[in-house]
N, C-alpha and C positions, 0 to 999 in steps of 0.2 A: 718698317716695311711689312705690309701684310702679305701673307702667302696666298697662292692662287685659290686655295680651298677655304680661306677665311672670309667672312663677310665684313666689309668695312664698318667702322664705328660711325654712329650718327654724326653728321656734320653740323656744326653750329652756324648760325647766321653770320657770325664774325669770321669764321673760317671761309665761308662762301664769299663774304665781302672781300677778303684778302685775295682770293683767286680771281674774282671778276675784275678787281682793280689791276692786278698783274696782266690779265688778258687784254685790258684796254690799252696797255702800253706796248704790247708785243704782237698785236693782231694784224700783222702785215699779210700781204698776199691776196687780197680780195676775198670774196665770199668762199671760193673753193679752199683757199689756204686757211681761212679762219675756221671753217667747218671741220677741216681735217685736223687742225690744232685742237679744237674742242673734243673731237672724237678720241684723239690720242691721249689727251689728259684726263677726260672725264669718264671714258668708257674703258680704255686699256689700262691706265696707270692707277688712277684714284678709285675707279669703279663706283662712282656716285650714281651712275645710271647704266642700265644694261644696253647691249647693242640694239635689241628690238625696240626698246622704249625710246632710245635716241633717234632711230630711224623713223619711228612713229611721229615724234615731235618734228623731225626735219621735213617729212612729207607734208605735215600740217602747214608749216611755214611756207612751203613751196607754192601753195595755192593762194597765198595772200599777197596783196600789193605791199611794197616796202622791202627793206633790206633783210633778206632771209637769215643771214648769220646773226644779226642783232636780235631778230625776233626769236631765233633758236635759243640764244643765251637767255633772253627774257622768259621764254617758255620753260626752260630747265630750271631757272631760278624760281619761277612761279610754282612749278611742280614740287620743288624741294621745300620751299619755305613760304608759300602763299604769296599774297599780293606784294608785301614788302620785299620778298626774295626776288620776285620778277622785276620790280621797279629798280632795285639795287643793281641787278645783273644788267638790265637794259641801259641804265644811265651810265654805269661805269664802262660799258662798251663804247660809249660815245664821248664822254667828257674829256678824256686825255686827248683824243683826236681834235676836239674843238679848240682846246687851248693851244695845241701845237700848230694847228692850221691858222689860227688868229696870228700867232707870232710869225709864221712863214709868210703869210699874206702881207703883213706890215713890212717885212723885209723886202718882199717883191715890189710893193708899191713905192717904197722909199728909196730903194737902191737897185731897182730892176734895170736901170740904164748903165750901171757900173759894168765895164767890159767883162769882168770875170763872171758876174751873174748872167749877163746877156749871153755869153758863150755857153754857159751850162744850159740855159733854156733853149739855145739853138740846137743842142744835141738832144734834149729831152723831147722836143715837139715831134720830130719824126718817129721817136720811140712810142709816144702816145698814139700816134696814128696807126702804127703797126699793132699795138695792143688792141685797139678798137676793131681793126680788121680781123685779128685773131679771135676776138670775142664773138664777132658775127659768124665766123667759121665754126667755132666750138659749139655755140648754141644752135646754129643751123644744122650741124651734123647730128646733133642729138634730138632736135625737135622736129625737123622736117622729114618725117618718115614716109609720107604719102605725097602723090602728085598734087592733091588738093591743097595741102599745107604749103607746098613749094610755090604754087600759084598765088596763094594768099600772101606769102612773103614778098613775091615780086610785085603784086598789086599795091601792097603797103609802101614799098620803096617808091614806086611811081607816084603814088598819091602824095607823099610828103616831099619828094624831090621835085617833081614836075609841077604839081598843083598846090603845093604849100598847105595841104590839109592839116589842120591842128591835130596833134597827137591824141588827145582824148577822143576825138571823133573816130580815129582809126581804131582805137581800143574798143569803143562801143560797137562799131560795125563788125569787127572781127569776132567779138563775143557773141553777137546776134547770129552771125554765120555759123559759128560753132554750135550754138544752141539748136538752130534749125538743122544743121548737119547731123546732130546726134539722133534725129528722128528719121531723116531721109537716107543718110549713108553713114551709119554709126561706125563702120570699120575704118572710115577715113579720119575719124576724130578720136580714136582711142589713144590716149596718152601712154607713151612708154614710161617705164619706171625710171625715175630720175636717179635713184640710188638703190642698188640691189641689196638684198639682205646678206649679212655676213654669216659664214659657217664657223667662224672662229669663236671660241669661248674664252673669255678672260677671267672666268670665275664668278662667284656670286656678287651681285651688285647691291648697293644700298636701295636703289629703286630697281627691283628686278622684274623679270617678265611677269611673274605672278604676284607682284606686290599690288595690293588693292589700290584703286584710284582714290587719292585723298578727297575729303569732302569738298575742299575749295576748288577741285578740278572737275566736279560733276556739274551737270547743267541744272540751273536753278533760276526760275523766272525772277524771283525777288532780287537775287544777286545781280542778274543781268540788268534789271532796271536801275538798281542802285549804282552800279559801275557806269552805266550809260549817263545817268544824271550827273555824276561827279565829273566824268571825263568831258562831256559836252559843256558842262558848267565851267570847267577850267578853261576850255578853249574860248567860250563866250566872254568870260571875265577878262582874259588877256586882250581879246579883240576889242572889247568895249573900252578898256583902258587906253589902247592905242588910238582908237577913234576920238575919244574925249580929249586927248592931248594933241594929236597931230591931224585929226580930221580923216575922213574916209580916203581922200586923195593923198594923204601923207605917205612918204616913202616906206616907213616902217609898217604902216597899216597895210599898204598894198603888198608888201613882202609877206606879211602874215597870211593874207588871203590867197596869194599866189602859191605859196609853198604848202598850204593846206590842200589846194587842188592838186599840186604836184604829187603829194604823198598818196593820193587816192588813185593815181594812174600809173604807179611804178610797178606794174606787172612785168616781170622779166629782169628785175634788178636795176642797178644804177645806170648801166649803159642805156637802158630803154628810156629812162626819164630824162636823160641829157638833152635829147632833141627838144623836148617840151620846155626844159629850163632855158635852152638856147633861144627858142622862139619868144619866150616871155622876157628873159633877162636882157637879151641883146637887141632883139628886133622891136619889141613892144615898149618896154620900160627904159631901155638904153642905160641899164645899170652898169654895163661893161661892154667891151668890144669882143668881136669874134676871136681875135688873137688872145685876149685875156682869158677867154673861156678855155682855150686849149691849154694855156699856162696853168689855169686852175685845175684842170683834170690832171696835169702832170704833178702838181703839188699833192692832189688827193691820192694819186697812186703811190706816192712816196711816204705817206704818213700812215700810222696804224689806224684801225677803225674801219667802218664801212665806207666804201668808195662814194656812196651817195653824200658823204660829208662835203663833197664839192659844192653843195648848195650853200654851205657856210662861207666858202670863198666868194661865191656870187653875192651873198648878203653883205660880206665885208666890203667888197669893191663897190657895191651899190651904195652903202651908207657913206663910204669915203667920197665917191664921185659926186653924190648929191649933197654932200656937206650937210648932213642932217643936223649936226650940232654946231654948224658954222665952220669957217676956215681954220679956227684955232682948235677945234675938237675932232680932227679927222680920225685919230686912233680910236677914240671913244665911240664915234659914229660907226666906224667899221666893226668894232667889237659888238656893238648893239645889233647891227645888221646881221652879223654872223650868228649871234645868239638867237635872234628872232627866227632866222631861217632854220636853225637846228630844232628849236622848240616845235614849230608848226610842222616840220617834216616828220619828226619822230613821235609826236603825241598820238597820231592815229595808230602807229605800230603797237603801242602799249594797249590801246583800246581793243585792237584786233585780238590780242592774246588774252587779255583779262575778260573781255566780253564774249568774243566769238569762239574761243577755243573749243569748248565742249560741243557746241552746235556744229562747227565745221568738221570736227572729227567724225561726227555721226554720218556725214554725207560722203566720206571717202569711199571710192569704188562706184559711186552713182554716176553714170555717164552723163546724165542731164546736168550735173555739176561740173564734171571734169572737161567735157567737150568745149564749152565756152573758153575755158582757160587754155586748152590746147590751141584753139583758134587765135587767141590773143598772143600766145607765145610765138606762133608762126608769123603774125604781123610784126611782132617785136624784132624778129630777125631782119626784116626789110627796113625797119626804122633804124636799127643799129648800123646797117650797111650804108644808109643815107648819111649817118653821122660820120662814118669813116670817109666817105666821099668828100663831105664838107671839110673835114680836117685835112685831107690830102691836098685839096685845092689851096687852102690857106697856107699850108706848109711848103708845098712844092712851087707855088707861085705867090710868094709873100707880098709882092707889090701889085697883084692883079694878074689875071690870066694873059694879059697882053705883054707882060714883062718876061724876062728870061727865066727858063726853067732852072730850079735849084738842084743841080746834080748831086751835090754833097749831101743835102737833106734826103734825097732819094736813096742814096747808097746807105746812109745811116739807118733809114727806115727799113730797107730791104734786109740789112744785117740783123736788125731787131726782130723782124718777122721770122727769119730763118732760125734765130736763137730760140724763139718761142715755139715754133712749129716743129722743127727737126730735133732740137736738142733739149726741149722741155725746160728751158731756163725759167727761173722765177722772174716775176714782174719787177721786183725791186732791183734784182741784179742787172736786168736788161736796162732799166732806166739809169742806174748808176754807171754802167759801161758807156751808154750813149751820152751821158752828161760829160764824162771824161773825154770822149771823142769830140764833142762840140766845143768844150773848153780848149782842147789841144788845137783844134782847127782854127778857132778864133784867135788864139795866142800866136800861132804861126802866121796867120793871115795879117795880123796887126803888125808883126815884126818885119814883114816884107816891104 
């Protein structure tokens, strides 16, 4: 155990590998919980990186599309050990979740009609609805600081709910409004700090405030072109292989293309991209049903890793439903769909860190850069609220709005929201408690 005045010894790549692997299995709690977990371990206990440098990296990932916690792990791994350090950290943040989700989705599709499993899912669904409502409140209370941003959130909700405007168009329009607003009314689009600086000192860190930026983290045109060529070449190679085997209209090929687009519009985190995934996966491609989408989010909430891993659930169900490898190969088809979804969702995140890191850092504090992101964040609040309404309708009126209102689901959902809002309960604890309530109610109802 190092003392507060001692500087930690250099960390080998193997030691870092062991930590990132451990994190991949215990990273519950969504982005906030995962970021807090990394801060406690890497800043406070191990002191691999200083408070200032940690926040510097975090603020960088906040302006990128994609899962910020996974990108933060990739960034720190990259800062410590270069390209391979970043790849190892980012991959290990995702891989355990992928395998766990594949196993849970197989159980869900194979045994979802078993009364015990159905009862658990009955309790989890209203909990997920409450979690999405709470996410809209939490993000909105932080992001909607001006009336202009509140109006943008309302208009985004109306656009996607009433007029079914595709999510990418909403993101594009919101970004353009933010860019224009930075010149016309800059005070309306000044982003508040997402994370305040800490006044606590945990002692000298391996990467301290005054530690020089390593060569691999400085901007270099040759390196940028090289990484761009390798990353885009990897994407093109996988896509070309899918097209050659399954054709452009093949299910796995369309998944690769769809989840690539999804990865580029995930400003605001996983909750923000879910409506886009719903529009594509449920309405356009019919890979899964709306009810299955809710169940998938519930499974995603209860597994470690980034919440955006719900895309692997969509991919698994899509591969299974479309019988990509025939009726005898459903498990293999599902696993292939889940893997394709994960690869094409997370590949851009690695490129954003390895290619754009130094360039994006140089733009921090420039209103022309931050205002479009502020506008997008405001629109994201409206989009998440739409998702909450969609979930609520499907949970409270499971057989259509003409059917009877499900009062039990409403009570479970209300209790879940109170637990999150008033008592600051953790997401996993809330889902576990609601699963017990759902199972107990189903058991009692079946015995009557």
